[in-house]
C-alpha positions in Angstrom: 11.1 8.6 -7.8 10.3 7.0 -4.4 9.4 3.4 -4.2 7.6 1.8 -1.3 6.4 -1.7 -0.4 2.8 -2.9 0.3 2.7 -6.3 2.0 -0.5 -8.3 2.2 1.2 -11.0 4.3 0.3 -14.0 2.2 1.4 -17.5 3.1 3.4 -19.3 0.3 4.3 -22.9 -0.4 2.6 -24.3 2.6 4.1 -21.9 5.1 2.4 -21.6 8.5 1.6 -18.3 10.1 4.8 -18.0 12.0 6.9 -18.6 8.9 4.8 -16.2 6.8 5.2 -13.4 9.4 9.0 -14.1 9.6 9.2 -13.6 5.8 7.2 -10.3 6.1 9.7 -9.2 8.7 12.6 -10.0 6.4 11.0 -8.2 3.5 10.7 -5.1 5.7 14.4 -5.3 6.7 15.4 -5.7 3.1 13.3 -2.8 2.0 15.0 -0.7 4.7 18.4 -1.7 3.4 17.6 -1.1 -0.3 16.2 2.4 0.2 12.5 1.9 -0.1 10.5 4.8 1.3 7.8 3.0 3.2 6.6 -0.4 4.3 2.9 -0.7 4.7 0.8 -3.7 5.8 -2.7 -4.4 4.6 -5.5 -5.5 6.9 -7.7 -8.5 6.2 -10.0 -10.7 8.2 -11.1 -14.3 7.9 -8.7 -15.2 5.1 -6.2 -17.9 4.6 -4.7 -16.0 1.8 -3.9 -12.8 3.6 -3.4 -13.4 7.3 -2.6 -10.0 9.0 -5.8 -9.0 10.9 -4.0 -6.5 13.2 -1.2 -4.6 11.4 -0.4 -2.5 14.4 1.0 -5.5 16.2 3.2 -6.6 13.3 4.3 -3.0 12.9 5.5 -3.0 16.5 8.0 -5.8 15.7 9.0 -4.4 12.3 9.7 -1.0 13.7 12.1 -2.6 16.2 14.1 -4.3 13.5 14.3 -1.5 11.0 15.8 2.0 11.3 15.1 4.2 8.3 12.1 3.0 6.4 8.7 4.5 7.3 6.2 1.9 8.6 2.5 2.0 8.5 -0.9 0.5 7.8 -2.2 0.3 4.3 -4.7 0.5 5.8 -6.6 0.3 9.0 -10.2 -0.5 8.2 -11.7 2.2 10.3 -15.5 1.3 10.0 -14.8 -1.7 12.3 -13.2 0.3 15.1 -13.5 3.0 17.7 -11.5 6.1 16.4 -10.1 6.6 19.9 -8.7 3.1 20.0 -7.0 3.5 16.6 -5.5 6.8 17.7 -4.1 5.2 20.8 -2.5 2.3 18.9 -0.8 4.6 16.5 0.2 7.1 19.0 1.9 4.2 20.8 3.7 3.3 17.6 4.7 6.9 17.1 6.2 7.1 20.6 8.2 3.9 19.9 9.4 5.0 16.5 9.2 8.8 16.3 8.9 10.3 12.9 8.6 7.0 11.1 4.9 6.0 11.4 2.1 6.5 8.8 -1.6 5.8 9.5 -3.3 4.7 6.3 -7.1 4.5 6.6 -9.5 2.4 4.4 -13.2 2.1 4.4 -13.7 -1.4 2.9 -14.6 -4.3 5.2 -11.6 -6.4 4.1 -13.6 -9.6 4.8 -16.7 -11.5 4.1 -20.3 -10.9 5.2 -20.1 -13.0 8.4 -16.7 -11.5 9.5 -18.1 -8.0 8.8 -21.1 -8.7 11.0 -18.9 -10.1 13.8 -16.7 -7.0 13.7 -19.5 -4.5 13.6 -19.6 -1.8 16.2 -23.4 -1.8 16.0 -25.2 -5.2 15.7 -28.2 -3.8 13.8 -29.3 -3.1 10.2 -27.2 0.0 10.0 -25.3 0.0 6.6 -21.6 -0.7 6.8 -19.4 2.5 6.9 -22.4 4.8 6.7 -20.8 7.1 9.3 -17.3 6.8 7.8 -16.7 10.5 7.3 -17.8 11.3 10.8 -15.5 8.5 12.1 -12.6 9.8 10.1 -13.0 13.4 11.3 -13.2 12.1 14.9 -10.0 10.1 14.4 -8.2 13.1 13.0 -9.2 15.2 16.1 -7.9 12.4 18.4 -4.6 12.0 16.4 -3.7 15.6 15.9 -6.0 17.6 18.2 -8.8 19.9 17.2 -12.0 19.1 19.0 -14.0 22.3 19.6 -14.5 23.4 23.2 -18.1 22.3 23.2 -17.5 18.8 21.9 -18.1 15.9 24.3 -14.6 14.6 23.7 -12.6 17.8 23.9 -11.2 16.9 27.3 -10.0 13.4 26.4 -6.2 13.0 26.4 -4.9 10.4 24.0 -2.2 8.4 25.6 0.7 8.3 25.0 1.1 11.9 24.1 3.7 12.5 21.4 4.8 15.9 19.9 3.8 17.0 16.5 1.3 15.5 14.1 1.2 12.1 12.5 0.8 11.6 8.7 -2.7 10.3 8.0 -3.4 8.9 4.5 -6.8 8.0 3.0 -6.7 4.9 0.8 -9.1 4.4 -2.0 -9.7 2.7 -5.4 -12.5 4.9 -6.6 -13.2 8.6 -7.0 -15.3 9.2 -3.8 -12.3 8.5 -1.6 -10.3 11.0 -3.6 -12.9 13.7 -3.0 -13.1 13.0 0.7 -9.3 13.0 1.1 -9.2 16.5 -0.5 -12.1 17.7 1.6 -10.3 16.8 4.8 -6.9 17.9 3.5 -5.4 14.4 3.8 -2.7 12.7 1.8 -4.1 10.2 -0.7 -3.0 6.7 -1.8 -4.8 5.2 -4.9 -4.9 1.4 -5.3 -4.4 1.1 -9.0 -4.2 -2.7 -8.8 -7.8 -2.8 -7.7 -9.4 -0.3 -10.1 -6.9 0.7 -12.7 -9.2 2.6 -15.1 -10.2 5.2 -12.5 -6.6 6.3 -11.8 -6.6 9.4 -13.8 -10.0 10.5 -12.7 -9.2 9.9 -9.0 -6.0 11.9 -9.0 -7.5 14.7 -11.0 -10.5 14.8 -8.6 -8.2 14.9 -5.6 -6.3 17.9 -6.9 -9.4 19.6 -8.0 -10.9 19.1 -4.5 -7.8 20.6 -2.9 -8.1 23.7 -5.1 -11.7 24.1 -4.2 -11.0 24.3 -0.5 -8.2 26.8 -1.1 -5.1 24.6 -0.7 -2.4 25.7 -3.1 -0.1 22.7 -2.5 -0.7 19.6 -4.7 -1.0 17.3 -1.8 1.0 14.1 -1.1 0.0 11.1 -3.2 1.0 7.5 -3.7 0.2 5.3 -6.6 -0.1 1.7 -5.5 0.5 -0.9 -8.2 1.0 -4.7 -8.6 4.3 -5.8 -10.1 5.8 -9.0 -11.3 9.4 -8.5 -12.3 12.1 -10.9 -13.3 15.3 -10.9 -15.4 13.9 -12.6 -18.5 10.6 -12.7 -20.3 10.5 -16.5 -19.9 10.8 -16.2 -16.1 8.2 -13.4 -16.0 5.7 -15.6 -17.9 6.4 -18.6 -15.6 5.9 -16.5 -12.5 2.8 -14.8 -13.7 1.2 -18.1 -14.7 1.9 -19.5 -11.2 0.2 -16.5 -9.7 -2.8 -16.8 -12.0 -3.2 -20.5 -11.2 -2.9 -19.8 -7.5 -5.5 -17.0 -7.6 -8.0 -19.1 -9.6 -7.5 -22.1 -7.2 -8.3 -20.1 -4.0 -11.1 -18.1 -5.6 -9.3 -14.7 -5.7 -9.4 -12.5 -8.8 -6.9 -13.8 -11.3 -3.9 -11.8 -12.3 -2.8 -11.0 -15.9 -0.7 -14.0 -16.8 1.8 -12.3 -19.1 2.2 -9.3 -21.4 -0.2 -9.8 -24.3 -1.2 -7.9 -27.4 -4.2 -5.6 -26.9 -6.7 -5.4 -29.7 -6.7 -1.9 -31.4 -9.7 0.2 -31.8 -11.4 -0.3 -35.2 -10.4 3.1 -36.6 -7.4 3.9 -34.5 -3.9 2.3 -34.2 -3.7 3.2 -30.5 -4.2 0.3 -28.1 -7.6 0.0 -26.3 -5.8 0.2 -22.9 -2.8 2.2 -21.9 -0.2 0.4 -19.8 -1.6 1.6 -16.5 -5.1 0.5 -17.3 -4.1 -3.2 -17.6 -4.2 -3.5 -13.8 -0.8 -5.1 -13.4 2.8 -4.3 -14.4 4.4 -7.5 -15.6 7.8 -7.8 -17.3 11.5 -7.4 -17.2 13.0 -4.6 -15.1 13.3 -2.1 -18.0 9.8 -2.8 -19.2 8.3 -2.5 -15.8 10.3 0.7 -15.0 9.1 2.3 -18.2 5.4 1.5 -17.6 5.5 2.6 -13.9 7.1 5.9 -14.9 4.5 6.4 -17.5 1.7 5.8 -15.0 3.3 7.9 -12.3 3.7 10.8 -14.8 0.0 10.6 -15.7 -0.9 10.5 -12.0 1.5 13.3 -11.3 3.0 11.5 -8.3 6.6 10.9 -7.3 5.9 7.9 -5.2 4.8 4.4 -6.2 4.0 1.6 -3.7 4.6 -1.9 -5.0 2.6 -5.0 -4.2 4.3 -8.1 -5.5 1.8 -11.0 -5.5 4.3 -13.8 -6.2 3.7 -17.1 -4.5 7.3 -17.7 -3.6 9.3 -15.6 -1.1 12.5 -15.9 -3.1 10.9 -14.7 -6.3 9.2 -11.8 -4.5 12.5 -10.8 -2.9 14.2 -10.9 -6.3 11.5 -8.8 -7.8 11.9 -6.1 -5.2 15.7 -6.2 -5.6 15.4 -5.7 -9.3 13.1 -2.8 -8.9 15.5 -1.1 -6.4 18.4 -1.6 -8.8 16.6 -0.4 -11.9 15.2 2.7 -10.2 18.5 3.4 -8.6 17.3 3.5 -5.0 20.0 4.7 -2.6 20.9 2.1 0.0 20.6 3.2 3.6 23.4 0.9 4.7 25.4 -2.1 3.3 25.6 -5.7 4.4 23.3 -5.3 7.4 20.4 -7.5 6.1 20.9 -11.2 7.0 18.3 -13.4 5.3 16.3 -15.7 7.5 13.9 -17.3 5.0 15.2 -20.2 2.9 16.2 -19.6 -0.7 17.2 -16.0 -0.4 19.5 -14.9 -3.1 22.7 -12.8 -3.1 22.6 -9.0 -3.1 23.7 -6.8 -5.9 24.7 -3.2 -5.8 22.0 -0.9 -7.3 22.5 0.8 -10.6 21.9 4.5 -11.0 19.0 4.4 -13.4 16.0 6.4 -12.4 13.1 8.2 -14.0 11.3 11.6 -13.8 7.7 10.9 -12.8 6.7 14.3 -14.0 8.2 14.3 -17.5 
């Protein structure tokens, strides 16, 4: 199974913006060393809790200090922007780091009402993202070519020009995004940590949509999950409680504090929620691995993207290390990563334990 990293670029322990960005850079370098497949950055606006409003700029720095891991946005919030400008930004990144850049697209505002209004392309009563499908189709034509000869933009040359096509992913947390991804033939990433109960329906809808348009291949997919992982149950509970308290303090949705017993149905011994429907994967490495593998098997995907919402950089780094070891990720190189953030812990060689996501 492939593992990837989703970074929301969240300040911790009173860090300022510069220190927070430095820790994101170090996490990307560590992910590169440990064998993670991708490093994606989320976009948010007007938030003290998630400070990256322009992923393309941070990706420019991260690309320069990594060598093997794919880098991308998870995702660019397209309704705010001109499709041509997004295409130009990511063509520039693709020219700098050939064959390593992913463009993930989201349709949510990623901010509050005032910020959404300030970012609007049209300052009128037009509903947000009402032309999203049109925007996305236009972006795809700019990125990979394909405007018909009679289109007003068919003579536009996107600069810089780079050979080949760029992978474009549609991100979503509900079934409509899955249907649109299939309709446009895009790869699809589902945010299970936002809407866990729609996971099965979304992936099934995506594959059904691909079949309806005559595509025989299953399509590339990613399951994005939230994980808190530590060596012991006691440490897991401590970390999860810290996250819960932090989220409640700043007004964000609380995270599940620790693994708890789920009430059974009245006439059935099966739990009310399966592991992947709890919204978070919380536990020791073996427990988290088992639950992630189970969810990936149901989703029929071989790639899981991990968001670790821990409030300390050291704990987050340790969680990603434990996952890499438990899943048996193959290191790209040894002893290259030199920690810059305080409190970084020593490295360990990965084990060779893995799982079959399609069992």
